[in-house]
N, C-alpha and C positions, 0 to 999 in steps of 0.2 A: 648740144645745140645752143647758140646764143639766145638769150631771152628777147622777146619782142616788146618794145615799149608801146604803151597805148597812146595813140595820137588823139588829142582833143584840140578844140579851138584854143583853149588855154591850158597850160600845164597845171597840175595839182598844186594848190597853195599849201604851205605848212601852217596848220591851225593848232589849237590846243597848247598854246604857249603860256597859259595862265593856270594858277592853282588857287583854290579857295573860293568861298562864297562871299563872306563879308571882309575878312582879312585876306586880301587877294594879291598874289604876286604874279606879274607878267615879266618874263625874262627875255633877254635878247642877246645876240652875239654868237660868234663862232670861235673855235679854239685858236685859230691864227688870224682872226679879224683884228680890227683896231681895239675893240674893247668888249668886255662882258658887262652887262648891266641889267637893270630892272626898274619897274615901277610898282610900288606897294600902294594899294588902294584900301581904304577902310580902316586905317590905323587910327585909334582914338587920339583925340587932341589932349594936349597938356601932359604928355608923358615925358619925363626927363630921360634923355638918352645918354648912356655912357658909350661914347665913341671908341674908347680904348678897349672896352669889352667886346665890341663888334670886331675890331681889328684882331683881338686875341683869337676869336673863333676862326677868322680868315687865316691866321697864321697856323692854326691847327690843321687846316685843310690844304694849305698851299704846297706846291711842289718844292723839291730841293731842300727839305727840312732835315733829312737824315740819310744815312747810307742805304736804308731799305725802301726809299721812295725814289721816284723819278728825279733826275738831276736838273730838270728844267728850272731856271732861276727866274722867279717872278716875285716881286715885292707884294703884289696883290693888295695895294693900298686903295681903300675905297674912298671915293669922292661923292659927297651928297650934293645934289643939284637943286633940290627943292624939298619942301615939306618939313624941314627942321629949322627952327629959328631960336637962337640964343639957348641952344641945348634942349629945346622942347619940341615935341611934335605939334604941328599946326592943325592936324586933322585933314589936311590936304594931301594929294598924292605925293609920296616920297620917291623921288627919282635919284638914282645913283649909278655910278660906273666904276669899273676897275680896268685900267688900261693893260693891254698885253704888251710886254716889253722884250720877251725872249722866245719868240716862236720857232725860229730855225726851220722854216718851211721846206728848205731843200732836202731835209731828211725824209720827206714824203714824195719826192718827185718820182721815185721808182714804182710807186703804186698808183700813179695818176690814172692808169687805165686798168689796173688789176683789182680784184676783189679779195681782200684779206679774209681768211677763214674766221668765222664767228664774229665778224664786225658788221656794221650797218651799211657797208659800201654797196652791196648788191641791192638791198631793199630800198635804199635812198634813190639809187639810180633808176630802179624799176618804177618807183612811185612818182618821182619828180622829174626824171629825164635829165637831171643835172645834179652834181654833188661837189662839195668842197672837200677835196681829198686831203687837205693839209690838216693833219692831226684829227681827222674825223669830222671837222667842221662843227655843225650843230649837234652831232651825235656824241661829241666829246664830253667827258666828265667835267671839262672845264666850265661848262654851263652851270654846274652846281654851285659855283661861287655866288651867284645871285640868290640861291636858296639859303646859303649860309648867312648872308647879310640880313635877309628877311627873317630867318629863324632866330638870329641873334637879337633882333628887335623884339620878336615875339617872346623870347625867353625872358627879356627884361620886364615886359608887361606882365607875364605870368608870375614872375617873382613877386610882383606887388600884391598878388592874391595868394601867395604862399605855395605856388606850384613849381616844382623843379623837374627839369628834363635832363636825363643823363644817358650816356651810351658808353660802352667799352668793348674791346675785343675779347671775346670769350673762347675763340678757337682759331687756329691757323693750320690748315691741312689736318693731320691726325692729332695734332697737339691741342688738347681741350682742357679748359679750366672748368671742372665740374664742381663749382662752389656756388651756393645760392647768393644772390646779390645782397641779401640781408646780412651775410657774414663777411662782406667785403668792406674795405675802407675806400669809399668812392673818391675821396680826396687824392688817392694815389693813381687815378686814371692817367693823368698826364705826367707821371713821374718817370716814364720811360718812353722810348720812341715808338713802341708798338701799341701803346695805350691799353695795356692789360694791367688791372690793379693788383695782380699777384706777381710780385717781383721775380720769384723763382721760375714760374711758368713763362713770364715775359722774356726772360733771358733765353729760354729754350726756343721760343717763337722767333726772336730776333736772329739767333744763330741759324735757324732753319731757313728763314726768308733769305738771309745773306747767302746761304749755300745754293738755294734755288736760283738766285740772281746770277751767281757766278757760272751756273750751268746754262744760262741763257733761257731759262724757263720761268714760269710763274706758278702761283699757288693761290687757292681761295681761302675763305675763312668765314667766320660768323661774328656778327656784332649783336650784343644784347642791349636792348633799349629799355629805359625806365621812365615812368612819369609818376612822381610822388606827390601826395597831398592834393590829388585831383578831386574837385567837388563832385557830389552826386548830381546826376542829371544831364551830363554832357552826351550828346549823340542823339540821332533820330532813329526811331524804331524800325524803319523799313529799309529803304535803299541807302540812306546815309548813316547807317550804323557806325558808331565810333570806331570799332575795330575794322570795319570795311574801309573807312577813310584812311585809317592808319596803314592798312595793307596797300591801298592804292598809292599812298605817299611813298612807302618804302619800295614798292615794285617799280616806281617811276625813276628810282635812282639807278644809274648805270651799273651794270654787272650784277644786279640783284636777281637771284633765281628762286628765292623762297622766303616765306614769311609765316611765322606761327606765333600765337600769343597765348598767355596762360599756360595750361597744361599741354596745349598743342597736340601733336600727333601721338604722343605717348598715351593720351586719354583714350585712344581707339582700342587700346589693349586692356583697359580697365573696366570695372563695373560701376554703375551709377552709385551704388552704395559706398564706393571708395572715393569718388571724386565730386560728389555733390557738396557744395559749400553751405554748411548749416548756418542759419542766422542766430546770432546771439546779441544780447544787450550789453553794451559797454558804457556804463555811466549814463544810461538813457539814450545812447546813440546806437543805431542799428549797425552791426558789424557782421562779418562772416568768420566762422571758426577757422576755415582754410581759404585758400585763394586760387583754386584751380581755374576759376573763371578769368583770371588775369585782370581783375578790376572792372570788368565790363560784363553786364548781363542784359540780354535782350537788346543789345546794341547801345546800351546807355551805361555810363560810368556809375559804379555803386559806392564809390568812396574809398575802395581798397587800392593798393598799389597796382598800376598798370605795368606789365612787363611782357616783353616779346623778344623774338630772335629774328635776325635778318641774315639770310645766306647770300654770300657773294661768290661768284664763280672766279676761277683764275683769269687774270687779265689776258685778253685775246692776243695781244701782240707779244710774240716770243722771238728771241734771237736765234732761231733755228729755221732751216729750210722747210717749207711746206708747199705741197702741190695745191694749185688753185686754178681759177679761170680769169681771163680778162674780159673786157666788155664786148669782145668779138666772139667769145665762147672758146677761145684757144687756151690750151693748158700752159700755165706759167708756174714758175717757182717764186714764192714770196718769202721774204725774210725781214724781220723787223730791223729798223735802223734807228739811231738816235737815242732818246731818253724816255724810258717807260718804267712804270711801277712793277716790281716783281710780285707785289701783293698789295691790293688796294685798301684793305681794311683799316690800317692805321690812320689814313687820311679821311676815310669815310665816316669815322666816328662823329666828326663835327657835322657831317651832312645828315646822319640819322637823327642827331639831336635837333637839328634845325627843322627837319620835316615833322618831327614829333611836336615841337613847339608850335609850328604853324597850324597843324591840325587841331591841337587843343585850344589855341587862342581863337581860331575861327569858330569852333563849336561853342566856346564860352560866349563869344559875341552874338552868335546866333541864338543862344539860349536867352541872353539878356533881351534881345530884340522882341522875343515872344511874350515877355512878361511886362505888364503895365505897372 
Protein backbone atom coordinates (compact mmCIF):
# COMPACT_ATOMS: atom_id res chain seq x y z
CA UNK A 1 0.00 0.00 0.00
CA UNK A 2 1.31 3.51 -0.77
CA UNK A 3 2.11 5.60 2.25
CA UNK A 4 -0.20 8.44 3.29
CA UNK A 5 1.34 11.88 3.62
CA UNK A 6 0.29 13.84 6.67
CA UNK A 7 -1.47 17.02 5.62
CA UNK A 8 -0.81 20.13 7.71
CA UNK A 9 -1.42 23.82 7.10
CA UNK A 10 2.30 24.01 6.35
CA UNK A 11 4.59 21.17 5.36
CA UNK A 12 7.36 20.28 7.82
CA UNK A 13 10.43 22.54 7.62
CA UNK A 14 13.91 21.05 7.61
CA UNK A 15 15.58 22.10 10.87
CA UNK A 16 18.81 21.07 12.64
CA UNK A 17 21.20 22.26 9.93
CA UNK A 18 23.68 23.58 12.53
CA UNK A 19 26.32 21.84 14.64
CA UNK A 20 28.19 23.05 17.73
CA UNK A 21 27.53 25.37 20.67
CA UNK A 22 30.21 28.09 20.45
CA UNK A 23 32.15 27.10 17.33
CA UNK A 24 29.04 26.54 15.25
CA UNK A 25 28.57 25.57 11.61
CA UNK A 26 25.32 26.07 9.71
CA UNK A 27 25.44 24.45 6.28
CA UNK A 28 23.24 24.83 3.22
CA UNK A 29 22.84 23.42 -0.28
CA UNK A 30 21.82 20.32 -2.21
CA UNK A 31 23.84 17.88 -4.29
CA UNK A 32 22.73 19.33 -7.63
CA UNK A 33 21.87 22.84 -6.49
CA UNK A 34 23.90 25.90 -7.40
CA UNK A 35 26.29 25.65 -4.45
CA UNK A 36 27.13 24.06 -1.13
CA UNK A 37 28.12 26.45 1.62
CA UNK A 38 28.00 27.44 5.23
CA UNK A 39 28.35 30.03 7.93
CA UNK A 40 30.76 29.52 10.82
CA UNK A 41 29.87 31.42 13.96
CA UNK A 42 32.03 31.71 17.08
CA UNK A 43 35.43 31.47 15.42
CA UNK A 44 38.02 33.37 17.52
CA UNK A 45 39.44 36.58 16.06
CA UNK A 46 43.04 37.03 15.02
CA UNK A 47 43.68 33.50 13.79
CA UNK A 48 45.94 33.31 10.74
CA UNK A 49 44.24 31.06 8.18
CA UNK A 50 46.14 28.92 5.68
CA UNK A 51 43.75 28.84 2.71
CA UNK A 52 45.89 26.26 0.90
CA UNK A 53 45.53 23.85 3.83
CA UNK A 54 41.74 24.21 3.66
CA UNK A 55 41.79 23.48 -0.06
CA UNK A 56 44.02 20.45 0.55
CA UNK A 57 41.39 18.93 2.85
CA UNK A 58 38.69 19.66 0.28
CA UNK A 59 40.81 17.90 -2.34
CA UNK A 60 41.03 14.85 -0.07
CA UNK A 61 37.21 14.72 0.05
CA UNK A 62 36.34 15.74 -3.50
CA UNK A 63 34.97 13.32 -6.12
CA UNK A 64 36.91 12.14 -9.15
CA UNK A 65 40.25 11.88 -7.34
CA UNK A 66 41.02 8.23 -8.20
CA UNK A 67 39.75 5.07 -9.90
CA UNK A 68 38.08 3.88 -6.66
CA UNK A 69 35.91 6.97 -6.18
CA UNK A 70 32.97 8.48 -8.05
CA UNK A 71 34.04 10.04 -11.34
CA UNK A 72 31.97 13.20 -10.85
CA UNK A 73 34.38 16.03 -11.68
CA UNK A 74 34.21 18.91 -9.23
CA UNK A 75 37.05 21.33 -8.45
CA UNK A 76 35.47 22.05 -5.06
CA UNK A 77 37.21 25.42 -4.79
CA UNK A 78 36.06 27.30 -1.71
CA UNK A 79 35.24 31.01 -1.86
CA UNK A 80 35.12 32.94 1.41
CA UNK A 81 32.56 35.74 1.45
CA UNK A 82 33.09 37.20 4.92
CA UNK A 83 34.89 36.83 8.24
CA UNK A 84 38.47 36.66 6.95
CA UNK A 85 40.50 39.79 6.16
CA UNK A 86 44.14 39.89 5.07
CA UNK A 87 44.55 36.25 6.04
CA UNK A 88 43.14 36.56 9.56
CA UNK A 89 39.79 35.79 11.13
CA UNK A 90 37.80 38.83 12.27
CA UNK A 91 35.74 37.06 14.92
CA UNK A 92 32.67 37.75 12.76
CA UNK A 93 30.64 35.07 10.94
CA UNK A 94 32.67 33.31 8.25
CA UNK A 95 30.53 32.71 5.15
CA UNK A 96 31.75 30.52 2.31
CA UNK A 97 30.52 28.65 -0.75
CA UNK A 98 31.61 25.94 -3.16
CA UNK A 99 29.91 25.99 -6.55
CA UNK A 100 28.58 22.79 -8.11
CA UNK A 101 29.89 22.53 -11.66
CA UNK A 102 29.34 18.91 -12.82
CA UNK A 103 26.00 17.60 -11.48
CA UNK A 104 24.57 15.69 -14.52
CA UNK A 105 21.04 15.67 -13.09
CA UNK A 106 19.71 13.59 -16.00
CA UNK A 107 21.33 10.54 -14.40
CA UNK A 108 18.58 10.67 -11.75
CA UNK A 109 15.50 11.21 -13.93
CA UNK A 110 14.65 7.51 -13.76
CA UNK A 111 14.17 7.63 -9.96
CA UNK A 112 12.09 10.82 -9.89
CA UNK A 113 9.10 8.89 -8.55
CA UNK A 114 10.88 5.76 -7.25
CA UNK A 115 12.34 5.02 -3.85
CA UNK A 116 15.89 3.67 -3.99
CA UNK A 117 16.60 0.89 -1.47
CA UNK A 118 18.41 2.09 1.68
CA UNK A 119 18.28 5.75 0.59
CA UNK A 120 16.45 8.68 2.16
CA UNK A 121 13.99 8.98 -0.75
CA UNK A 122 10.97 7.55 1.07
CA UNK A 123 11.60 9.16 4.46
CA UNK A 124 12.18 12.61 2.94
CA UNK A 125 9.04 12.30 0.85
CA UNK A 126 6.98 11.08 3.81
CA UNK A 127 8.24 13.83 6.14
CA UNK A 128 8.34 16.85 3.82
CA UNK A 129 5.93 15.95 1.03
CA UNK A 130 8.55 16.95 -1.52
CA UNK A 131 12.11 15.90 -2.32
CA UNK A 132 14.98 16.81 -4.61
CA UNK A 133 15.67 13.48 -6.31
CA UNK A 134 18.79 14.76 -8.11
CA UNK A 135 21.68 13.05 -6.37
CA UNK A 136 19.68 12.81 -3.17
CA UNK A 137 19.39 16.57 -2.72
CA UNK A 138 20.11 17.54 0.87
CA UNK A 139 20.59 13.91 1.92
CA UNK A 140 23.64 13.63 -0.33
CA UNK A 141 27.11 13.32 1.17
CA UNK A 142 27.99 16.37 -0.90
CA UNK A 143 26.69 18.40 2.08
CA UNK A 144 29.82 17.29 3.97
CA UNK A 145 31.90 19.76 1.94
CA UNK A 146 30.80 22.46 4.38
CA UNK A 147 31.94 20.33 7.32
CA UNK A 148 35.38 19.87 5.78
CA UNK A 149 35.83 23.64 5.40
CA UNK A 150 34.80 24.31 9.00
CA UNK A 151 36.86 21.37 10.23
CA UNK A 152 39.94 22.55 8.35
CA UNK A 153 39.70 25.90 10.13
CA UNK A 154 39.17 24.14 13.47
CA UNK A 155 42.24 21.97 12.84
CA UNK A 156 44.38 25.04 12.30
CA UNK A 157 43.19 26.62 15.56
CA UNK A 158 43.76 23.37 17.47
CA UNK A 159 47.25 23.12 15.98
CA UNK A 160 48.03 26.38 17.79
CA UNK A 161 47.43 24.65 21.14
CA UNK A 162 49.26 21.49 20.10
CA UNK A 163 46.24 19.29 19.33
CA UNK A 164 46.30 17.07 16.23
CA UNK A 165 43.32 15.29 14.64
CA UNK A 166 43.96 12.37 12.29
CA UNK A 167 41.93 9.66 10.59
CA UNK A 168 42.76 6.74 8.34
CA UNK A 169 41.12 3.73 6.72
CA UNK A 170 41.64 0.66 8.93
CA UNK A 171 39.42 -1.83 7.11
CA UNK A 172 37.57 -2.40 3.85
CA UNK A 173 35.17 -5.32 3.79
CA UNK A 174 37.01 -8.27 5.36
CA UNK A 175 40.44 -6.70 4.81
CA UNK A 176 41.50 -5.31 8.17
CA UNK A 177 44.67 -3.60 9.35
CA UNK A 178 45.08 -4.92 12.88
CA UNK A 179 47.91 -2.58 13.87
CA UNK A 180 47.77 -0.10 16.77
CA UNK A 181 47.90 3.53 15.69
CA UNK A 182 51.00 4.03 17.85
CA UNK A 183 52.90 1.62 15.59
CA UNK A 184 51.94 3.41 12.38
CA UNK A 185 53.60 6.23 10.48
CA UNK A 186 50.68 8.66 10.26
CA UNK A 187 52.52 10.71 7.64
CA UNK A 188 51.75 7.89 5.18
CA UNK A 189 47.96 8.23 5.44
CA UNK A 190 47.78 10.16 2.16
CA UNK A 191 50.50 8.17 0.42
CA UNK A 192 47.92 6.03 -1.38
CA UNK A 193 44.41 6.49 -2.78
CA UNK A 194 42.66 4.42 -0.10
CA UNK A 195 44.30 6.39 2.78
CA UNK A 196 45.54 3.40 4.74
CA UNK A 197 49.01 4.04 6.24
CA UNK A 198 50.15 0.41 5.74
CA UNK A 199 51.23 0.18 2.10
CA UNK A 200 50.84 -3.61 1.74
CA UNK A 201 47.30 -3.67 3.18
CA UNK A 202 46.41 -0.53 1.20
CA UNK A 203 47.30 -2.36 -2.02
CA UNK A 204 44.93 -5.20 -1.07
CA UNK A 205 42.15 -2.75 -0.26
CA UNK A 206 42.54 -0.87 -3.54
CA UNK A 207 42.45 -4.07 -5.59
CA UNK A 208 39.36 -5.31 -3.72
CA UNK A 209 37.45 -2.02 -4.13
CA UNK A 210 38.26 -1.98 -7.84
CA UNK A 211 36.93 -5.54 -8.19
CA UNK A 212 33.73 -4.58 -6.37
CA UNK A 213 33.35 -1.54 -8.66
CA UNK A 214 33.64 -3.65 -11.79
CA UNK A 215 30.90 -5.94 -10.46
CA UNK A 216 28.55 -2.96 -10.10
CA UNK A 217 28.48 -3.40 -6.34
CA UNK A 218 29.74 -1.52 -3.26
CA UNK A 219 31.52 -2.34 0.00
CA UNK A 220 31.77 -0.79 3.45
CA UNK A 221 34.70 -0.14 5.75
CA UNK A 222 36.00 1.37 8.97
CA UNK A 223 37.85 4.60 9.63
CA UNK A 224 39.96 5.01 12.77
CA UNK A 225 39.98 8.52 14.25
CA UNK A 226 42.62 10.01 16.54
CA UNK A 227 43.01 13.14 18.63
CA UNK A 228 46.49 13.59 20.08
CA UNK A 229 47.73 15.99 22.79
CA UNK A 230 44.18 16.86 23.90
CA UNK A 231 44.29 18.83 27.18
CA UNK A 232 42.63 17.51 30.32
CA UNK A 233 39.13 18.80 31.04
CA UNK A 234 37.28 18.94 27.71
CA UNK A 235 33.69 17.70 27.85
CA UNK A 236 30.71 18.11 30.13
CA UNK A 237 29.85 15.32 32.60
CA UNK A 238 26.16 14.69 31.87
CA UNK A 239 24.48 15.11 28.48
CA UNK A 240 27.39 16.75 26.62
CA UNK A 241 30.02 14.14 27.41
CA UNK A 242 32.96 14.48 25.04
CA UNK A 243 32.56 10.94 23.68
CA UNK A 244 28.80 11.48 23.29
CA UNK A 245 29.39 14.57 21.16
CA UNK A 246 32.03 12.73 19.14
CA UNK A 247 29.54 9.91 18.60
CA UNK A 248 26.84 12.33 17.47
CA UNK A 249 29.30 14.03 15.12
CA UNK A 250 30.32 10.74 13.51
CA UNK A 251 26.81 9.31 13.36
CA UNK A 252 25.68 12.45 11.51
CA UNK A 253 27.99 11.57 8.60
CA UNK A 254 26.29 9.86 5.66
CA UNK A 255 26.51 6.03 5.62
CA UNK A 256 27.82 5.74 9.19
CA UNK A 257 26.32 2.78 11.06
CA UNK A 258 28.51 2.44 14.14
CA UNK A 259 30.85 4.21 16.56
CA UNK A 260 33.09 2.91 19.34
CA UNK A 261 35.86 4.58 21.29
CA UNK A 262 38.66 3.29 23.46
CA UNK A 263 38.39 -0.43 24.17
CA UNK A 264 34.89 -0.35 22.67
CA UNK A 265 32.76 -3.47 22.39
CA UNK A 266 35.70 -5.75 23.12
CA UNK A 267 35.61 -4.55 26.73
CA UNK A 268 32.25 -6.30 27.17
CA UNK A 269 34.14 -9.60 27.13
CA UNK A 270 36.76 -8.54 29.66
CA UNK A 271 37.02 -8.17 33.44
CA UNK A 272 37.41 -4.88 35.24
CA UNK A 273 40.77 -6.04 36.54
CA UNK A 274 41.90 -6.36 32.92
CA UNK A 275 40.70 -3.04 31.51
CA UNK A 276 40.84 -0.55 34.40
CA UNK A 277 43.31 2.23 33.55
CA UNK A 278 45.60 2.56 36.57
CA UNK A 279 46.85 6.04 37.41
CA UNK A 280 50.59 6.65 37.55
CA UNK A 281 52.80 9.70 38.03
CA UNK A 282 54.93 10.71 35.07
CA UNK A 283 57.28 13.50 36.12
CA UNK A 284 54.61 14.98 38.37
CA UNK A 285 51.89 14.63 35.70
CA UNK A 286 48.94 12.29 36.23
CA UNK A 287 48.89 9.65 33.48
CA UNK A 288 47.27 6.25 33.02
CA UNK A 289 49.24 3.02 32.65
CA UNK A 290 46.88 1.81 29.92
CA UNK A 291 44.29 3.63 27.83
CA UNK A 292 41.25 1.41 27.43
CA UNK A 293 39.19 4.52 28.26
CA UNK A 294 40.22 6.07 24.97
CA UNK A 295 41.34 9.34 26.57
CA UNK A 296 37.92 10.12 28.06
CA UNK A 297 36.67 9.31 31.58
CA UNK A 298 33.36 10.49 32.98
CA UNK A 299 32.73 12.27 29.69
CA UNK A 300 35.84 14.46 30.19
CA UNK A 301 39.22 14.21 28.46
CA UNK A 302 41.98 12.92 30.73
CA UNK A 303 45.00 13.96 28.66
CA UNK A 304 45.60 10.58 27.02
CA UNK A 305 45.17 9.89 23.30
CA UNK A 306 41.57 9.83 22.12
CA UNK A 307 40.96 7.04 19.62
CA UNK A 308 37.81 5.64 18.07
CA UNK A 309 36.40 3.72 15.12
CA UNK A 310 33.64 4.74 12.70
CA UNK A 311 31.82 2.06 10.69
CA UNK A 312 30.55 2.92 7.19
CA UNK A 313 28.01 0.76 5.37
CA UNK A 314 28.29 -0.04 1.64
CA UNK A 315 27.11 2.83 -0.57
CA UNK A 316 23.39 2.25 -1.23
CA UNK A 317 23.51 2.98 -4.97
CA UNK A 318 24.58 -0.13 -6.87
CA UNK A 319 24.68 -0.82 -10.61
CA UNK A 320 22.37 -3.81 -10.33
CA UNK A 321 18.62 -4.31 -10.67
CA UNK A 322 16.74 -4.11 -7.36
CA UNK A 323 13.02 -4.36 -6.61
CA UNK A 324 11.47 -1.33 -4.95
CA UNK A 325 8.33 0.83 -4.85
CA UNK A 326 7.40 4.17 -6.38
CA UNK A 327 5.42 6.97 -4.72
CA UNK A 328 2.15 5.29 -5.75
CA UNK A 329 3.08 2.07 -3.98
CA UNK A 330 3.69 0.23 -7.25
CA UNK A 331 6.54 -2.24 -7.63
CA UNK A 332 9.38 -0.98 -9.81
CA UNK A 333 12.91 -2.02 -10.73
CA UNK A 334 15.63 0.42 -9.69
CA UNK A 335 19.21 0.40 -10.95
CA UNK A 336 21.90 2.97 -10.32
CA UNK A 337 23.10 5.15 -13.18
CA UNK A 338 25.88 7.66 -13.50
CA UNK A 339 28.83 8.08 -11.13
CA UNK A 340 28.97 6.67 -7.62
CA UNK A 341 31.56 5.56 -5.06
CA UNK A 342 32.14 1.80 -4.81
CA UNK A 343 33.44 2.46 -1.28
CA UNK A 344 33.03 5.73 0.60
CA UNK A 345 35.79 5.43 3.22
CA UNK A 346 38.76 6.84 1.24
CA UNK A 347 36.95 10.18 0.81
CA UNK A 348 35.38 10.10 4.27
CA UNK A 349 38.75 10.30 6.04
CA UNK A 350 38.75 14.10 5.64
CA UNK A 351 35.17 14.28 6.98
CA UNK A 352 35.98 12.26 10.11
CA UNK A 353 38.98 14.50 10.79
CA UNK A 354 36.85 17.60 10.27
CA UNK A 355 34.08 16.52 12.65
CA UNK A 356 36.65 15.50 15.26
CA UNK A 357 38.29 18.92 15.11
CA UNK A 358 34.96 20.76 15.30
CA UNK A 359 33.91 18.86 18.44
CA UNK A 360 37.26 19.38 20.16
CA UNK A 361 37.47 23.07 19.34
CA UNK A 362 33.88 23.67 20.42
CA UNK A 363 34.53 22.02 23.79
CA UNK A 364 37.84 23.87 24.17
CA UNK A 365 36.07 27.20 23.66
CA UNK A 366 33.24 26.15 25.99
CA UNK A 367 35.82 25.24 28.60
CA UNK A 368 37.53 28.62 28.30
CA UNK A 369 34.22 30.47 28.59
CA UNK A 370 33.54 28.91 32.01
CA UNK A 371 36.85 30.03 33.51
CA UNK A 372 37.49 33.59 34.65
